[in-house]
C-alpha positions in Angstrom: 0.0 0.0 0.0 1.3 3.5 -0.9 0.5 5.9 1.9 0.1 9.4 0.4 -0.3 13.0 1.6 -2.3 15.5 -0.4 -0.3 18.7 -0.8 -2.7 21.7 -1.3 -6.2 22.1 -2.8 -5.2 25.1 -4.9 -5.7 23.5 -8.3 -9.2 22.8 -9.6 -8.2 19.2 -10.2 -7.2 18.5 -6.6 -10.5 16.9 -5.8 -10.2 14.7 -9.0 -6.9 13.4 -7.9 -8.2 12.7 -4.4 -11.0 10.6 -6.0 -8.4 8.9 -8.3 -6.3 8.0 -5.3 -9.2 6.6 -3.4 -10.3 4.6 -6.4 -6.9 3.0 -6.6 -6.6 0.0 -4.3 -2.9 0.5 -4.0 -3.2 4.1 -2.6 -4.3 5.2 0.8 -4.7 8.9 1.6 -3.3 9.6 5.1 -2.7 13.4 5.4 -3.6 16.8 4.0 -1.3 19.8 4.0 -2.2 23.2 2.4 -0.4 26.5 2.2 -3.8 27.9 3.2 -4.5 26.2 6.5 -8.2 26.9 6.6 -8.7 25.4 3.2 -6.6 22.4 4.1 -8.5 21.7 7.4 -11.8 21.8 5.5 -10.5 19.3 2.9 -9.1 17.0 5.5 -12.4 17.0 7.4 -14.2 16.2 4.1 -11.9 13.3 3.5 -11.8 12.0 7.1 -8.0 12.3 7.4 -5.6 14.4 9.5 -4.6 17.9 8.6 -0.9 18.8 9.1 0.1 22.4 9.3 3.8 21.8 8.7 5.0 20.7 5.3 8.3 19.6 6.8 6.4 17.4 9.3 4.5 15.7 6.4 7.7 15.1 4.3 9.7 13.8 7.3 6.9 11.5 8.4 8.2 7.9 7.8 4.7 6.6 7.4 4.2 8.7 4.2 5.5 7.1 1.0 4.4 9.6 -1.6 2.7 13.0 -2.2 0.2 14.4 -4.6 1.1 18.0 -5.4 -1.7 20.5 -6.3 0.0 23.6 -5.0 0.2 26.9 -6.9 2.6 26.3 -9.8 5.2 28.7 -8.4 5.6 26.4 -5.4 6.2 23.2 -7.5 9.9 23.5 -7.6 10.4 24.0 -3.8 7.8 21.4 -2.8 8.8 18.7 -5.2 12.5 19.0 -4.6 11.9 18.9 -0.8 9.7 15.8 -1.3 12.3 14.1 -3.4 15.0 14.8 -0.8 12.8 13.1 1.8 12.5 10.1 -0.5 8.9 10.6 -1.3 7.4 9.6 -4.7 5.6 12.5 -6.4 2.5 12.9 -8.5 2.0 16.5 -9.7 -0.5 18.5 -11.6 0.9 20.1 -14.8 2.9 22.2 -15.6 6.0 21.0 -13.7 7.7 24.4 -13.5 8.0 27.8 -15.3 11.3 27.2 -16.9 13.3 24.4 -18.4 16.1 25.2 -16.0 13.8 24.6 -13.0 12.5 21.4 -14.6 16.0 20.1 -14.8 16.7 21.0 -11.2 13.6 19.1 -10.2 14.6 16.0 -12.1 18.1 16.1 -10.7 16.7 15.8 -7.2 14.2 13.1 -8.3 16.9 11.0 -10.0 19.5 11.5 -7.2 17.0 10.3 -4.6 15.6 7.4 -6.7 11.9 8.4 -6.5 9.2 8.3 -9.1 7.8 11.6 -10.4 4.7 11.5 -12.5 3.3 14.6 -14.2 -0.4 14.5 -15.0 -0.7 14.6 -18.8 -3.8 12.4 -19.1 -4.5 12.9 -22.8 -1.4 10.9 -23.7 -3.3 7.9 -22.4 -6.5 8.4 -24.4 -7.4 6.1 -27.2 -7.7 8.9 -29.8 -4.2 10.0 -29.2 -2.9 6.4 -29.5 -4.8 6.1 -32.8 -3.3 9.3 -34.1 0.2 8.2 -33.1 -0.3 4.8 -34.8 -1.7 6.5 -38.0 1.5 8.7 -38.2 3.9 5.9 -37.4 2.4 3.5 -39.8 2.4 6.0 -42.7 -1.4 6.3 -43.1 -1.0 10.1 -43.3 2.3 10.2 -45.2 4.5 13.0 -44.2 2.9 15.2 -41.5 2.6 18.8 -42.8 0.3 20.5 -40.4 -1.1 19.7 -36.9 -3.8 21.7 -35.1 -5.1 21.2 -31.6 -7.7 23.3 -29.7 -8.8 23.0 -26.2 -10.9 25.8 -24.6 -13.7 26.4 -22.2 -15.7 29.3 -20.8 -14.2 29.5 -17.3 -13.6 33.3 -17.5 -17.0 34.1 -19.0 -19.1 36.2 -16.6 -22.7 35.1 -16.7 -25.5 37.6 -16.1 -26.0 38.3 -12.4 -22.6 36.9 -11.4 -19.3 38.7 -10.7 -16.9 36.3 -12.2 -16.7 33.1 -14.3 -16.6 29.6 -12.8 -12.8 29.4 -12.8 -11.4 30.5 -9.4 -9.8 33.9 -9.3 -6.5 32.4 -8.2 -6.1 31.0 -11.7 -5.6 34.6 -12.9 -2.8 35.2 -10.3 0.2 35.5 -12.5 2.7 35.0 -9.6 1.1 31.8 -8.6 0.0 30.4 -11.9 2.7 31.8 -14.1 0.2 32.9 -16.7 -3.4 32.2 -17.8 -5.1 30.0 -20.4 -2.0 28.8 -22.2 0.1 27.6 -19.3 -2.9 25.8 -17.8 -5.5 24.6 -20.3 -3.1 25.0 -23.2 -0.8 22.4 -21.7 -3.0 19.7 -23.2 -2.6 20.8 -26.9 1.1 21.5 -26.2 2.1 18.1 -24.9 -0.1 16.3 -27.5 1.4 18.2 -30.5 4.9 17.8 -29.0 4.5 14.0 -29.0 2.9 13.8 -32.5 5.0 16.4 -34.4 8.3 16.0 -32.6 11.0 18.6 -31.7 10.1 22.2 -32.2 12.4 24.6 -34.1 10.6 28.0 -33.4 7.6 29.4 -31.7 5.5 32.5 -32.2 2.6 33.3 -29.8 -0.1 35.8 -29.0 -1.4 35.7 -25.5 -4.4 38.0 -25.4 -6.0 39.5 -22.3 -9.5 40.1 -23.6 -11.1 40.5 -20.1 -8.2 42.4 -18.5 -7.6 39.7 -16.0 -3.8 40.3 -15.8 -3.1 37.0 -17.6 -4.0 35.6 -21.0 -7.5 34.3 -21.4 -7.2 33.6 -25.2 -4.1 32.3 -26.9 -2.7 31.0 -30.1 0.8 29.5 -30.6 2.4 28.8 -34.0 5.1 26.1 -33.9 7.6 25.3 -36.6 8.9 21.8 -36.1 12.2 20.4 -37.1 10.5 17.9 -39.4 9.1 20.8 -41.5 5.6 20.5 -40.1 3.6 23.5 -38.9 1.7 23.5 -35.6 -1.3 25.6 -34.5 -2.2 25.5 -30.8 -5.3 27.2 -29.6 -6.7 27.7 -26.1 -8.8 30.0 -24.0 -11.1 30.6 -21.1 -13.7 32.5 -23.2 -15.3 29.8 -25.5 -18.8 28.4 -24.8 -19.3 24.9 -26.1 -15.9 24.7 -27.8 -15.1 21.0 -28.6 -11.7 19.5 -28.1 -10.2 19.2 -31.6 -7.0 17.5 -32.9 -6.3 17.6 -36.6 -3.4 16.0 -38.5 -2.8 16.8 -42.2 -0.3 14.9 -44.2 0.8 14.2 -47.8 -1.2 10.9 -47.9 -4.1 11.5 -45.5 -6.1 13.6 -43.0 -7.1 12.7 -39.5 -9.8 14.6 -37.6 -10.6 14.1 -34.0 -13.4 16.0 -32.2 -14.3 15.2 -28.6 -12.8 11.7 -29.1 -14.6 10.9 -32.4 -12.1 9.9 -35.1 -12.4 10.3 -38.9 -9.6 9.5 -41.3 -9.1 9.5 -45.0 -6.0 8.3 -46.7 -4.7 7.5 -50.2 -3.2 4.4 -48.6 -6.7 2.9 -48.0 -8.4 0.7 -50.6 -11.7 2.5 -49.9 -11.9 6.2 -50.7 -13.6 8.8 -48.5 -13.8 9.1 -44.8 -13.4 6.1 -42.5 -14.4 5.8 -38.9 -11.8 3.5 -37.3 -12.1 1.5 -34.2 -10.4 3.1 -31.2 -7.6 1.2 -29.6 -7.7 0.5 -25.9 -6.7 3.4 -23.7 -3.6 3.2 -21.5 -4.0 3.4 -17.7 -4.4 7.0 -16.4 -1.3 8.8 -15.1 -2.0 8.1 -11.4 -2.5 4.4 -12.0 0.7 4.3 -14.0 2.5 6.1 -11.2 1.3 3.7 -8.5 2.2 0.7 -10.6 5.7 2.1 -11.2 6.2 2.5 -7.5 5.1 -1.0 -6.7 6.4 -3.0 -9.6 9.1 -0.8 -11.1 7.3 -0.5 -14.5 8.1 2.3 -16.9 5.3 4.8 -17.4 4.3 6.0 -20.8 4.5 9.6 -19.7 8.1 10.7 -19.6 10.6 13.3 -18.4 10.9 14.5 -22.0 7.1 15.1 -22.1 7.3 17.2 -19.0 10.3 19.3 -20.0 9.2 20.0 -23.6 5.8 21.1 -22.2 7.6 23.8 -20.2 9.9 24.5 -23.2 7.0 25.6 -25.4 5.3 27.6 -22.6 8.6 29.4 -21.8 9.3 30.2 -25.5 5.6 31.3 -26.1 5.8 33.7 -23.2 9.0 35.1 -24.5 7.6 35.4 -28.0 4.6 37.4 -26.8 6.8 39.6 -24.6 9.1 40.5 -27.4 6.5 40.5 -30.2 8.5 38.2 -32.4 9.1 34.6 -33.5 11.5 32.8 -31.2 14.1 30.4 -32.6 14.8 28.0 -29.8 18.4 27.5 -30.8 19.0 31.3 -30.2 17.6 31.3 -26.6 20.6 30.2 -24.6 18.7 30.0 -21.3 16.5 27.4 -22.9 18.8 25.5 -25.3 21.5 24.8 -22.7 18.9 23.0 -20.7 17.3 20.7 -23.3 
């Protein structure tokens, strides 16, 4: 049994991870810590476990094997490195850190102390992603020329009679979150396109503050990949009813995915026109992969490279928006020397 402590309820997915942990027969929630003690006490009471005010007391507790980190993103580096130094396995909400340099410092601590770190990148386990990867790898699409991925919701839309949208105000705290829509919700299109299109060569981004929240609430990133493919990443907090979309265009075929529904057409097929393929079986979710890795020493499908390249694109996109120009990754020494 893996005895875990929940570290913070800051992120909106904290409750989801608590449910995931409770649903896993190999995980037992023992403690809660939160940088806001009142919030942590309430959560611990709801879960029927002990609240601990001191993070050091949690991490030095020999009965705790692992931690699930949902702190503000600006605390990730400090909290995760401290957990690793106390030999605790770590599950963390994305993104791992604000810079590639910080990501590498985190992994240095993780590897030095022999613990398992899992970053929650759940869409890399979904059946539609697995089909898209197989379609590329098997040549069904020919040479990939363009990839587009959109994920957006209406979390910042203020409904009539209300003062704010459903997304908590803390998600617009630039110091804590590091940004807005792109660094949070945009993570999913970023890590998916990273996997499917490969290494990026350059990035150009527009991070728009439509509602004047202090962080971006609508964003587009254009990525030029080393393969020659072009990428279009779209995200935002201002779209009502926006479906998740993943599109791959190649010299031999086109693959369209919308809310998990797959359509493909390819010159490699005997039949012309659009086909609706059977979805492959999904992989275990990140938390389940993490628990299995801790117990059995298996290798998760979500990797260090996935985590670092997610931050790489975010870091380059922020720089591109700040400087108002396309960023060639090879020219950014602070990034390149760390990848």
